[in-house]
C-alpha positions as CSV (number, residue, x, y, z in Angstrom):
1,M,65.0,3.7,-88.2
2,S,64.8,4.0,-84.5
3,Q,63.2,6.2,-84.6
4,T,64.9,4.6,-83.0
5,T,62.3,4.8,-83.5
6,V,63.5,4.8,-84.3
7,T,62.9,2.4,-83.7
8,S,61.9,-0.3,-81.7
9,S,59.3,-3.0,-81.7
10,T,58.4,-5.9,-79.5
11,T,58.4,-9.6,-80.3
12,T,54.8,-10.8,-79.9
13,T,52.2,-12.8,-81.6
14,T,49.3,-10.7,-80.4
15,T,50.2,-7.3,-81.8
16,T,47.6,-6.4,-84.4
17,P,48.3,-4.6,-87.7
18,S,45.7,-1.9,-86.8
19,G,47.5,-1.3,-83.5
20,L,50.9,-1.1,-85.2
21,R,49.5,1.3,-87.8
22,S,48.3,3.7,-85.1
23,L,51.5,3.5,-83.2
24,Y,53.6,4.0,-86.4
25,L,51.6,7.1,-87.3
26,I,52.2,8.6,-83.9
27,R,55.9,7.9,-84.4
28,V,55.9,9.6,-87.8
29,A,54.3,12.7,-86.3
30,F,56.8,12.8,-83.4
31,S,59.8,12.3,-85.7
32,L,58.6,15.1,-88.1
33,I,58.1,17.5,-85.2
34,W,61.5,16.6,-83.8
35,V,63.2,17.0,-87.1
36,A,61.7,20.5,-87.6
37,L,62.8,21.6,-84.1
38,V,66.4,20.3,-84.7
39,A,66.5,21.9,-88.1
40,T,65.4,25.3,-86.9
41,T,67.4,25.4,-83.7
42,S,70.6,23.4,-84.1
43,A,71.5,22.9,-87.8
44,S,74.5,25.2,-87.6
45,L,76.0,23.4,-84.6
46,V,79.1,21.3,-85.5
47,S,81.1,18.6,-83.6
48,T,83.4,20.9,-81.6
49,D,80.5,23.1,-80.4
50,R,78.7,22.5,-77.2
51,P,75.0,21.7,-77.6
52,T,72.6,24.6,-76.9
53,V,70.0,24.0,-74.2
54,I,67.3,23.3,-76.8
55,A,69.6,20.9,-78.7
56,A,70.5,19.1,-75.4
57,V,66.8,18.6,-74.5
58,L,66.0,17.3,-78.0
59,L,68.9,14.8,-77.9
60,V,67.8,13.5,-74.5
61,I,64.1,13.3,-75.5
62,Y,64.7,11.2,-78.7
63,P,65.8,7.9,-77.0
64,L,63.2,8.6,-74.2
65,W,60.5,8.7,-76.8
66,D,61.6,5.4,-78.1
67,V,61.2,4.0,-74.6
68,I,57.7,5.4,-74.4
69,A,56.8,3.9,-77.9
70,T,58.1,0.5,-76.8
71,L,56.1,0.6,-73.6
72,L,53.0,1.6,-75.6
73,E,53.5,-1.3,-77.9
74,R,54.0,-3.7,-75.0
75,R,50.8,-2.5,-73.4
76,M,48.9,-2.8,-76.7
77,A,50.2,-6.4,-77.1
78,G,49.6,-7.3,-73.4
79,T,53.1,-8.9,-73.0
80,G,54.4,-6.9,-70.1
81,S,57.6,-8.3,-68.5
82,T,57.5,-11.4,-70.7
83,D,58.7,-9.4,-73.7
84,R,62.5,-9.7,-73.3
85,V,63.3,-7.8,-76.5
86,G,61.1,-5.0,-75.5
87,T,62.6,-4.9,-72.0
88,T,66.1,-4.8,-73.6
89,N,65.1,-1.9,-75.8
90,V,63.6,0.0,-72.9
91,A,66.8,-0.5,-70.9
92,L,68.9,0.6,-73.9
93,G,66.8,3.7,-74.4
94,L,67.1,4.7,-70.7
95,A,70.8,4.0,-70.7
96,T,71.2,6.1,-73.8
97,A,69.2,9.0,-72.3
98,A,71.4,8.9,-69.2
99,G,74.5,8.8,-71.4
100,M,73.2,11.7,-73.5
101,I,72.6,13.8,-70.4
102,I,76.3,13.5,-69.7
103,A,77.3,13.9,-73.3
104,V,75.4,17.1,-73.9
105,F,77.6,18.9,-71.4
106,S,80.6,18.1,-73.6
107,T,80.5,18.6,-77.4
108,I,78.2,17.8,-80.3
109,G,80.8,15.1,-81.3
110,T,80.4,13.3,-78.0
111,A,76.6,13.5,-78.3
112,L,76.8,12.1,-81.9
113,L,78.9,9.2,-80.6
114,V,76.3,8.3,-78.0
115,F,73.5,8.7,-80.5
116,G,75.3,6.6,-83.0
117,I,75.9,3.7,-80.6
118,W,72.2,3.8,-79.6
119,A,71.0,4.0,-83.3
120,L,73.2,1.0,-84.1
121,L,72.0,-1.2,-81.3
122,A,68.3,-0.1,-81.5
123,G,68.4,-0.7,-85.3
124,A,69.7,-4.2,-84.7
125,I,66.9,-4.9,-82.3
126,Q,64.3,-3.5,-84.7
127,L,65.8,-5.6,-87.5
128,A,65.6,-8.8,-85.5
129,V,62.0,-8.1,-84.3
130,A,60.8,-7.3,-87.8
131,I,62.3,-10.5,-89.2
132,R,60.6,-12.6,-86.4
133,R,57.3,-10.7,-86.8
134,R,57.0,-11.4,-90.6
135,R,54.9,-14.5,-90.1
136,T,52.6,-13.3,-87.4
137,V,51.8,-9.8,-88.6
138,G,53.3,-9.6,-92.1
139,A,54.3,-6.5,-94.1
140,Q,57.5,-6.1,-92.2
141,W,59.9,-5.4,-95.0
142,P,59.9,-1.6,-94.4
143,M,60.9,-2.2,-90.8
144,V,63.6,-4.7,-91.9
145,I,65.0,-2.0,-94.2
146,S,64.6,0.7,-91.5
147,G,66.4,-1.4,-88.9
148,G,69.2,-2.2,-91.3
149,L,69.6,1.4,-92.2
150,S,69.6,2.4,-88.6
151,V,72.5,0.0,-87.9
152,L,74.5,1.6,-90.8
153,A,73.6,5.1,-89.8
154,G,74.6,4.5,-86.2
155,A,78.0,3.2,-87.3
156,S,78.4,6.3,-89.5
157,F,77.5,8.7,-86.6
158,A,80.0,7.0,-84.3
159,A,82.7,7.2,-87.0
160,M,82.0,10.9,-87.9
161,S,81.7,12.0,-84.2
162,A,85.5,12.7,-84.2
163,S,85.2,15.0,-87.2
164,A,85.3,18.7,-86.6
165,T,82.8,19.3,-89.4
166,S,80.0,16.8,-88.4
167,S,76.8,18.5,-87.3
168,L,73.4,17.8,-85.8
169,S,71.8,18.0,-89.3
170,T,72.9,14.4,-89.8
171,V,70.8,13.3,-86.9
172,A,67.8,15.2,-88.2
173,G,68.2,13.4,-91.5
174,Y,68.3,10.1,-89.7
175,S,65.0,10.8,-87.9
176,A,63.4,12.0,-91.2
177,F,64.3,8.7,-92.9
178,G,62.9,6.9,-89.9
179,A,59.6,8.7,-90.2
180,F,59.5,7.8,-93.9
181,W,59.9,4.1,-93.3
182,F,57.3,4.1,-90.5
183,L,54.9,5.7,-93.0
184,V,55.8,3.1,-95.6
185,S,55.1,0.4,-93.0
186,V,51.7,1.9,-92.3
187,I,50.9,1.7,-96.0
188,A,52.2,-1.8,-96.3
189,L,50.2,-3.0,-93.2
190,S,47.0,-1.3,-94.6
191,I,47.4,-3.0,-98.0
192,R,47.9,-6.4,-96.3
193,S,44.9,-5.8,-94.1
194,R,42.7,-5.0,-97.1
195,R,43.8,-8.1,-98.9
196,E,43.0,-10.3,-96.0
197,K,39.5,-8.9,-95.7
198,R,38.7,-9.9,-99.3
């Protein structure tokens, strides 16, 4: 999941499995910290409530972190501006952060709608990248699953945003599942790397 990030990836042939493993582990750590903060500070907030300051900051930071992770991966791959998918994902993350800044002054429901649209689009990008990257890097099935689940979760968030009972705990769950799939991807890449060395 995008976790976003989420999650986002770039389409390159020069990205190495070891580099991806390191980046994915960083994303796992970030997601787990983010989930813990959301769970301890915002779990009781429901759709009709206004986000607290802490919740607002966390909601804005999440898509911005996806932007940072995408830029780190682009730098690692050495693609720069030639990476159109990465550029699209960066633009999407920045637009989402801007939209979230506006949404957090309204209600949790509005913030969930923005988050849902972002999760859906970022998941679609992640899914497309993972499918294209299977031949060059391999072991991308966890990212395929994660991207597909992000699309479904995003649609679910958007749909539930109008419900008076929806809460930020659903967003924390989304990020936790994203961390899980990034960790699975680290394991899958490690197994593939060991097999290739034999």
